[in-house]
C-alpha angles and dihedrals in degrees: 000000000000089000091051089050091050091050091048091051091051090053092047089048090060089052090049089053090057091052092048089051089053090050090052091053089048092051091050091050092057096043117027111000114115114239093248089064094069099094096049091041090055090056092047091052091045090052095049093045092051093047092050092047093049092047093050097047104051120129088244091062090050092050093048090051093051089055093044091047089063091046090051089061089066093053133080100278090227096050119115092244095050092047092045091055092046094050093044090053092050093050094043090054090050095045096048089062092063123072115235092233089059090051090053093046092051091052090047096047095046094048091055091043089056092063092044090051090054091051094044092049093049090052095035089231116137091187090074092057099033101088090048092050090048091057091045091054090049091051092048091052090050089049092052090050091063087067100054131171094056132152090234134006089237093057099085091049093048090048091060089064102024108033113215097007120123130212089241091056093051091048089050093052092047093047088060093044105044102063091049093050092045091052090048093051090051091051092051091048089059091060130078110278121244119242118248106156090119090065090064101056122106112290119184113252099226094045090053089049094049093048092054090048090053092050098052090041087059088045090059106260107159110229090189086066101037150016140209125236139166127266140162089253121022115248144158125229132183130206092175140323090286097049116049115154132193135193134201139178126228120219111193096213098042109063095183097052100080092035095054091041091053092048089048095051091040088059090055092046095049089054091055092044090052098059117123105265090226086071093061115132093008133109088254091064093102141067120289089250139325091268089058088046093050089048087064096045094044091046093057093039099046117010090045105021099044095041125113089233091058094051094047085067102033104033096076086052092050091047091054089048093052106022096157094055100034107019094103097036114101118228094243091054091049091047091054092046095055087051097048115144113219131139109252142173103241120071098203090054095044123118122247096258096056101028098091092054087062087055096046090052090055093047093054092048092049093050090049091049091051093046090049094237091116125050121217087234090061095045099099092053092044090049093051093047093050090048090053091047098046103032106016094239130104122209113237094203139026093247091063091041132031097359098052099096127062096208101093091051087061092047092247096150105156094039103092100073089059090071093062092040088052091055090055094047092047091063094043088055091042093057090052092046092053091050090055097038101036094174094051093121094055090048090053091049087058092048092251114143104154095098091052094047091046090054091050091046093053100040103031119005104052094056095063108186095334091119132044111247098252091046091051094049091049092048091053104035104020095244139064123251106315127178097206100081089052094050090048090050091051094047093049094046097047095039085063094045100043100026094241 
């Protein structure tokens, strides 16, 4: 049976290679591909997606999995092989429900939509993107239909990013979280606002870039196994454990934008770089879920990057990089500025206290789109109304509203709730880390991050997707995803900054 498993892994490795080739084409499209390449690129992606799908759903694959499933019962249930067989069977059962032609069409439609989203965002004109999003929503509804009966039409989409989690569970978590965050934001709004004008002076592009590179190098990002490029919306992509790439965007009058994006994407990338090499070219060579992935990116961006300890080490370096802008700004003033709480339009620039409200807004709109209670044509108005209701601000143009995120152009309906769930998990992990590394703050103050990264490697990264997200969180912290530690973290942090 070991020989059969080895042969099956070799077959699955070839399928994995096709998916990685698709990822490479997708990365190129968002970084260096000229606009005129979009139509042919969409066909290339459709072809690769169709071939991978056909190859992964043959009767022979199903028969091999039935044999291997029995073999897995004789193994340690937590072994790589047992978990590989289990995950492969789950993915096979899902994939065989979906026709190959639909997989190809989805790849084609989303590749074209990506270019139209870039154009629409640049011109702040939703009408350019609208017909493409309408087709994507139709395809996502059709996809969900392949998984009937379901508890909710959103469940199959959520499951692609957060295996095993149901829409009702996410709504329940958010129902506990939202009122506490809204109350905190109201309390902060009643206090004198911190000053941050100096963050919005002119900061040289290349110096911003170089500073971010220095930060994630110190974090432990391996440049021999990755690179950073520019894109309209920051993202991370992996073509294997030895090739994990990130992108960022630099805004001249917002010095923290590129830096926090680089830290965020670096967190994703270090997760992928930290996978056990034995998982290479298998279905386990990925994060446990997008919430677990976001827990890593949000941890490095916020729990580390927005901490007082971090800036005690890095602020003198930033001051020397930008002496004209920051030379007379004390560290404590800068620390409060980068943690300023203020309702804003752009999710990726939002502070920690309001960020989850951006995510909840998107979740509600996605659910309504899938249920058919909201038309794509009415999305900009619905978006603006929800922004006014939740955050008290109204976007004046589509680029700071409905067009700001790249996700829908890629068909990633079901992804957004993982950002907020990742925030919650990050703090649950952080509490455990600080119990086991009690001098972590002092290490960070000295620019030392190896103990933190080693802990994450051992407890999170190396496992890849061996464990479902809730199982992994419970194994590490003793409980499933829980909003209360995150609420406690926010309240403690902002009570200090705003004197609550």
